N, C-alpha and C positions, 0 to 999 in steps of 0.2 A: 508774601515772601517772609515777613517777620514771623508769622505763625509757623511756617515750615522750618525756618532757622531755629526757632525756639524748640520745636519738636525734635529736631536733630540734636540740639544741645542736651535736651532732657534724655534722649535715647543714649547719648554718649555717656552721660552721668550715670544712668542706670547700668550700662554695660560695665563701667569702671567699678561700681559697687559689686556687681556680680562677679567680676574677675577677682577682686580682692577677697571676697567671701570664699570663693573657691580655693584661693591660695592657702587660706587658713585651714580649711577642711581637708586639704590634701595631706597634711601631717597626720601620721598614724595615731599619735596620742590624742589629737583633737577628734579625728574620725571615730575612734573607738569610744571616746567619751560621749559623743553625740548619740551614738547607737545605744550604748549602755544605759544612759539616762532616759532617753525618750522611749525606747522599746523595752528595757529591762528594769525600769524603776530604780536605776542607779547601781544595780548589781554589776560588778566589774567582770562579767563573763568573757567578754572579748578583750584580749590583750593586744596592745599596739604591735608587738612583734609577730602576732599571728595574722596580720593584715598584709596582703600582697597587692600591688597595683594591677588593676584590670583595665583593658582598653575600653575607654568610654564611648568609642564611635562604632556605629554599625551602619549598614546600608539597607535601602528598601527601593522598590521599583515604583515610581510615581505614575500618575495617569497618562503621562506622555511617553511611558515605557522607558524613561531614563532612570539610571541609578542615582539615588540621592543619598546624602550622608545625614545621619541623625546622631547627635552627640550628647551624652549625659554630662552633667556638671562634674561630678566626682564618682568614681566607681572603684570598689576594692573587693578582692576575694578574702573571705575568712577561712583559713585553713590551719590544720594542725599537721605538721610534717607535710606529707604529700596527699593527705586526705582533705579534700575541699569540702567545707561545710555549708557555705552560702556565698552568693553574690549579692553585694549590697550597694545600691546606688543612692546618692544624695542629689536632690534637685533644689536649687535656690530660686525662689520666686519673690519678687517685690511687688507684683501686681497679680490680680486674679486672672487666671486663664481658664475660660469656660470649657475648652476642649482638652484640659489636662488629662482626664481619664484615658482619652484616645492616645495621647502622646505617651503616657506611661505604659499602656498596652503594647505600643510599638517597641519601646525600650525593653520591656520584660520579655516579649515574644522573641526578640532578636537574641537576648541572652540565653533563653531556653534552647533556641535553635542551635546556638553555638555549642551547647553541651553535647549535641549529637556529632560534633566534629572536634575531637580532642586536640588535633593539631592547631586549629584556629583558636581554641580556648586556652592555649598556653599563655602564661603571663608575659609581661613585657621583656623579661630576660630570655624567654624562649627555652627555659630549662625545665620548668615545672609543668608537666603534662597533666591534663585533667584526668581524674580517675574515672573508671567506667560507670560508677553509680551517679545518678542525678542528684542535684542539690537545689535548694530553693533560691529564688530570685526575689529580693526585697527592695522596694523603692520607697524612699522617705522624701516628702516634700517639706522643705524648710521655708516658711512664709515670713519674710521680713517686711512688715508694714505696721507702724504703730498708730496709724490713723484709721485704717479700714480693715475690718475682719474679712476672713475668707468667705465669700458668698457664692463662689462657683460650685459646680457639681463636684461631689465627692465619690460618685459611682458612675459606672457606664450608663445605667438605665436613666439616670437624671439627664443624660445627653440625648435621650431618645424620647422626646415628648409625644411622638406619633406612634409609639409602640402599641399595637392593638392588645387590649387586655387578655384576649384568648391566647395570644402568643407569649405573654409575659413569662410563664413558667418554663418556656423552652429557650429563653434567652439567658445565657450565662452572664451574671453581673460581675463587675470588677470594681474593687474598692480602692480609693486613694487613702494614703496615710499622711494627712496634712497636719503639721505642727505649727501653730501660730506663735512665733517666738515672743512677740510683745505681750501676749496674753498667757504666757506660762505662769503658773503659781510660784510665789517666792520660794516655797519649799522645793520645787522642782529645779529652779535656777541654782539653789544652794547645793544641789547634788553634783553639778558640773565641777570637775577637778582640773580641767584643761583651760587653755586660754579662751575657749568658747564661752566660758562663764562671763567674761568681760563683754562679749558681744550680746549675749542674751540679756545681761543686766542693763546694758545700754538701751536696748529696745523697750524693756519693761519700764525703766525709769522715764523714758521719753513719753510713753503712753500715760503713765500715772501722774507725772509732775511737769512734763515738757522740759525737764532739766536733766543733767547727768552729773552725778557725783561718783567717780570711780572708787571701787573698794580698795582698801590698803593691802593688795596682794601683788606679788611679783609675777611678771609675765615671762613666759619661756620664749615665745616667738614675737619678740618686741617689734622688730621691723615690720612684720606682716600686720600686726595690730595697728601700728602707727599709720601704715599705708591705708588700712581699712578705715580708720577714723578720719583720715584726711579725705577719703572719698565720701564718707558719710556727711562730714561737716563742710566740705569744700574749702578747707582752711589749710594752706600749704605749710603753715608754721609747725604742724605736727611732724613733718619730715625734718625740718630744721632742728626741732627739739630732739628728734631721734639722733641726729648727728652730734648734737651737743652732749647727750647723756650716754653715748656708747661707751661701754666699759665700766659704767658706774652701777652700783647696786642700789636701785631705787624701786619702790613699789609704784603701782599705777596712780595711786592717790597723790603721792608726792610729785610725780611727773605732771599730773593734772594741775596741781597748785602752781607749779612753775609756768605751765601754759597760761593759766588765767592771770597770773601776775604780769606776764608779757603782754597778754591781750589788753588788760585794763591800763597798763602804763602806756602802751602804744596808742590806745584809744584816747587816753588823757592828753598825750602830747599833740595828737592830731586835732582834737576838738579844741584844745587850749589855744592853738595857733589861729583857728578859724574864729573863735570867740574874741581873741585879742584884737584881730583886725577890725571886728565889728564895733566893739565898745571898750577897747583898751585891754592890754594884756593882763593886768592885775585882776580886773573884774572877770575877764574871760576865764582865767585859770581857776579862780575861786568857784565860779559857776560849774566848771568842768569837774572840779573835785567833788562837788555835791552830786552832780549827775552820775559820776562814776560810783560814788558811795551808794547811791540809791539803786543802781544796777546790781551792785554786789549784795545789798540787802535783799533784793528780790531773788538773787541766786542762793540765798541762805549761807553766805560765807561767814566765818566767825568775825566778831567785832574787831579783834586785834588785826586780822588780815585786812579788813576793810580800811581801817585807819592807816595801815602801812602802805597798801597799794594806792590809796587816794592821797597820800602825803598829808594826812590830817593827824591831829593829836587824838588820843583816845576819847577825850572829853568832847572834841568837836564832832567826831564820828557818832558818838552816843547821842549828842544833841540832835543831829540830823535824823538819826533813826527814830528818836522819840517824836520829833516834829512831824514826821511823815507816817507815824503809826506802826513802825516796824519793831519798836521796843516798848 
């Protein structure tokens, strides 16, 4: 029972991450930025104002002859005026799905089928009808996992291990476009201009150092970012901090420092009480100060901040750092 309960909890946590990631990508500026950087090497070809919402859901008939719903994470039309240039879908994955090529074929096939029915292909407003000419359907897989690389199939044929060699040339292949966010090169992450850069940078740093130091940039969609980082870290103080800083002009690095200050001070007060009960308040508080300082040294915070957040003098903090080999 415990294992089932834990699995349900993990599934709920993954679902929350997926929802918050989708909320961020729904914004046209973020969506355009993702596509421009990952597909066009940073060239700002697709403008946010040229993106229109597309219905992410389609239906298919299952083996039991019942109609089933299949839904993309985020989907948009790229169009200039009434000329539709492409249908682009984003799929968020936090784990490897071996049958992903088949799922994407279902998504893309449904989108192409809709092109034959202009009334059904209208956007959500019901006003912009699809033009008579066909347009391409593109699906991008955004893989969010800093511990494990994508090891699943990237083509349809990789899902068909029993394919007879003599039939191979008659079977059309289908390729996935998988982008492993945590393994993006630094120069690619630097090309993002939207709030997606914070998310990409978060995963890259977590893979490289197991820590996160936000860049000193202002965010546009602050609430969505805070909700996303709350889901990623499972720390509700992110939303409390969002409420505190609403209306203030702060970059993410400053907000993060406020967060860590609250984290360490809260941690110090809690641990100080526990240590005080065990061996006297004074001794417990002093030990907690040193433990907090060591945690912050490990997180590479500046010496001045470590002294301030640990309630130590600069000389005391420096002595602790030297004693434990951090300085």
